[in-house]
C-alpha positions as CSV (number, residue, x, y, z in Angstrom):
1,X,0.0,0.0,0.0
2,X,0.8,3.7,-0.3
3,X,2.8,3.0,-3.5
4,X,3.4,5.7,-6.1
5,X,0.5,5.7,-8.6
6,X,-0.5,7.8,-11.6
7,X,-3.1,10.3,-10.4
8,X,-6.6,9.6,-11.7
9,X,-9.0,12.4,-12.7
10,X,-12.0,12.1,-10.5
11,X,-15.5,13.4,-11.2
12,X,-16.6,15.7,-8.3
13,X,-19.6,13.5,-7.5
14,X,-17.4,10.4,-7.2
15,X,-14.9,12.2,-5.0
16,X,-17.8,13.2,-2.7
17,X,-18.8,9.6,-2.3
18,X,-15.3,8.7,-1.2
19,X,-14.8,11.5,1.3
20,X,-16.1,11.3,4.9
21,X,-19.2,13.4,5.6
22,X,-17.5,15.0,8.6
23,X,-14.6,14.4,11.0
24,X,-15.3,13.3,14.5
25,X,-14.9,16.2,16.9
26,X,-15.5,14.4,20.2
27,X,-13.9,11.3,21.7
28,X,-17.2,9.3,21.6
29,X,-17.6,10.2,17.9
30,X,-14.0,9.1,17.3
31,X,-14.7,5.8,19.0
32,X,-17.7,5.3,16.7
33,X,-15.6,6.0,13.6
34,X,-12.8,3.8,14.7
35,X,-15.3,1.0,15.4
36,X,-16.7,1.3,12.0
37,X,-13.3,1.2,10.3
38,X,-12.2,-1.8,12.3
39,X,-15.5,-3.6,11.6
40,X,-14.9,-3.1,7.9
41,X,-11.4,-4.6,8.3
42,X,-12.7,-7.7,10.0
43,X,-15.5,-8.3,7.5
44,X,-13.0,-8.0,4.6
45,X,-10.6,-10.4,6.4
46,X,-13.3,-13.0,7.0
47,X,-15.5,-12.8,3.9
48,X,-13.8,-10.6,1.4
49,X,-16.2,-8.3,-0.5
50,X,-19.0,-10.8,-0.3
51,X,-21.6,-9.3,2.0
52,X,-19.5,-6.1,2.5
53,X,-22.3,-3.6,2.9
54,X,-22.9,-0.6,5.1
55,X,-25.5,-2.6,7.1
56,X,-23.0,-5.4,7.7
57,X,-20.3,-2.9,8.8
58,X,-22.7,-1.1,11.1
59,X,-23.9,-4.3,12.7
60,X,-20.3,-5.6,13.2
61,X,-19.3,-2.2,14.7
62,X,-22.3,-2.3,17.1
63,X,-23.7,1.0,15.8
64,X,-26.8,2.0,14.0
65,X,-26.8,2.5,10.3
66,X,-27.7,6.1,10.9
67,X,-24.6,6.6,13.0
68,X,-22.5,5.1,10.2
69,X,-24.0,7.5,7.7
70,X,-23.3,10.4,9.9
71,X,-19.7,10.0,9.0
72,X,-19.5,8.0,5.8
73,X,-21.6,8.4,2.7
74,X,-21.1,4.7,1.8
75,X,-19.0,1.6,2.1
76,X,-16.3,2.9,-0.4
77,X,-15.7,5.9,1.9
78,X,-15.2,3.5,4.8
79,X,-12.8,1.5,2.7
80,X,-10.8,4.7,1.9
81,X,-10.7,5.5,5.6
82,X,-9.4,2.0,6.3
83,X,-6.7,2.4,3.6
84,X,-5.7,5.7,5.1
85,X,-5.4,4.1,8.5
86,X,-3.2,1.3,7.3
87,X,-1.0,3.8,5.4
88,X,-0.6,5.9,8.6
89,X,0.4,2.7,10.6
90,X,3.1,1.9,8.0
91,X,4.4,5.5,8.0
92,X,4.6,5.5,11.8
93,X,6.8,2.4,11.6
94,X,8.9,3.4,8.6
95,X,9.9,6.9,10.0
96,X,11.6,5.2,13.0
97,X,14.4,4.4,10.6
98,X,15.5,8.0,10.7
99,X,16.6,7.6,14.3
100,X,18.6,4.4,13.6
101,X,22.3,5.5,13.3
102,X,23.7,2.4,11.6
103,X,23.0,2.4,7.9
104,X,22.5,-1.4,7.6
105,X,20.2,-1.4,10.6
106,X,18.2,1.4,9.1
107,X,17.8,-0.5,5.8
108,X,16.9,-3.7,7.8
109,X,14.2,-1.7,9.7
110,X,12.7,-0.5,6.4
111,X,12.6,-4.0,5.1
112,X,11.1,-5.3,8.3
113,X,8.5,-2.6,8.3
114,X,7.3,-3.5,4.7
115,X,7.1,-7.2,5.4
116,X,5.5,-6.9,8.9
117,X,2.9,-4.5,7.5
118,X,1.8,-6.9,4.9
119,X,2.1,-10.0,7.0
120,X,0.3,-8.5,10.1
121,X,-3.1,-8.9,8.4
122,X,-2.2,-10.5,5.0
123,X,-5.7,-11.0,3.6
124,X,-6.7,-7.5,4.5
125,X,-3.5,-6.1,3.0
126,X,-4.1,-7.9,-0.3
127,X,-7.7,-6.7,-0.6
128,X,-6.8,-3.1,0.2
129,X,-4.1,-3.2,-2.4
130,X,-6.8,-4.1,-4.9
131,X,-9.0,-1.3,-3.7
132,X,-6.2,1.2,-3.7
133,X,-5.6,0.4,-7.4
134,X,-9.3,0.6,-8.2
135,X,-10.4,3.7,-6.3
136,X,-9.2,7.2,-7.3
137,X,-7.7,8.1,-3.9
138,X,-4.2,9.2,-4.7
139,X,-4.7,12.7,-3.4
140,X,-5.9,11.3,-0.1
141,X,-3.0,9.0,0.6
142,X,-0.3,11.1,-1.1
143,X,1.0,12.8,2.1
144,X,1.7,9.4,3.8
145,X,3.0,7.9,0.6
146,X,5.4,10.8,0.0
147,X,6.6,10.8,3.6
148,X,7.4,7.1,3.3
149,X,9.3,7.7,0.1
150,X,11.2,10.7,1.5
151,X,12.2,8.6,4.6
152,X,13.7,5.9,2.3
153,X,15.4,8.5,0.2
154,X,17.1,10.0,3.3
155,X,18.3,6.6,4.4
156,X,19.7,5.8,0.9
157,X,21.4,9.2,0.7
158,X,23.4,8.8,3.9
159,X,27.2,9.2,3.6
160,X,27.8,5.6,4.6
161,X,25.5,4.2,1.9
162,X,27.4,2.1,-0.7
163,X,24.9,3.0,-3.4
164,X,26.2,5.5,-5.9
165,X,23.5,5.5,-8.5
166,X,20.4,7.7,-8.9
167,X,18.9,7.5,-5.4
168,X,15.5,8.8,-6.3
169,X,15.3,6.1,-8.9
170,X,16.6,3.6,-6.3
171,X,13.8,4.4,-3.9
172,X,11.2,3.4,-6.6
173,X,13.2,0.3,-7.4
174,X,13.5,-0.8,-3.8
175,X,9.8,-0.3,-3.4
176,X,9.1,-2.4,-6.5
177,X,11.4,-5.2,-5.3
178,X,9.8,-5.3,-1.8
179,X,6.3,-5.0,-3.0
180,X,6.7,-7.6,-5.8
181,X,8.1,-10.1,-3.4
182,X,5.7,-9.5,-0.6
183,X,2.7,-9.5,-2.9
184,X,3.8,-12.8,-4.5
185,X,4.2,-14.2,-1.0
186,X,0.8,-13.1,-0.1
187,X,-0.7,-14.7,-3.2
188,X,0.9,-18.0,-2.2
189,X,-0.5,-17.5,1.3
190,X,2.9,-17.7,3.0
191,X,2.9,-17.1,6.7
192,X,6.6,-17.2,7.6
193,X,7.4,-13.5,7.9
194,X,11.0,-14.3,9.0
195,X,11.9,-16.3,5.9
196,X,10.2,-13.7,3.6
197,X,12.1,-10.9,5.2
198,X,15.4,-12.8,4.6
199,X,14.6,-13.2,0.9
200,X,13.6,-9.6,0.5
201,X,16.8,-8.5,2.4
202,X,19.0,-10.6,0.0
203,X,17.3,-9.0,-3.0
204,X,17.6,-5.4,-1.8
205,X,21.1,-5.9,-0.4
206,X,22.1,-7.0,-3.9
207,X,20.5,-4.0,-5.6
208,X,22.1,-1.5,-3.2
209,X,25.5,-3.1,-3.3
210,X,25.5,-4.2,0.4
211,X,27.3,-7.2,1.6
212,X,25.2,-9.9,3.1
213,X,25.8,-11.0,6.7
214,X,25.6,-14.7,7.2
């Protein structure tokens, strides 16, 4: 998730259906919104898009359908909010690499973040990847996506980095390597995050000219 994508022109009416109706301003309202978003996640994990309706989401969240519609115009808007939440979780983990002094350890943290994010809730991650590709939401997730890319760029631009090529290009390549391997692992329904992380690390080490540690 949160990968760089070509922006899609969105009709105003479609954008309105994807945007929340209003932000929660009180703690109780925030709890309702969070319950709705997590309910949507659990339904997708269990059943996929079969039966994924606003009624089902409201029932799972333990709120009335009217309460759901106070904040979301429809199920796609809930899905977008869920994608934004997952992007924010990934960003919060990725940016920790900035505080890691050792270059190798920082790169390892980035790889761990990517793998752990996908393997934490693998079925949900795969379904949200599909929705991120389908829905015209690039402007909504762009701040988190850009922040993730900028963090990786800062790590690859450190003075102790062995990579001497185009670092902006390298960021995109590293993302492509990690995403391709993680997505393929997800399609095979792999569950061993440790082994996947080792494979991704070997591939990215090779690309960046880093020596592997046995």
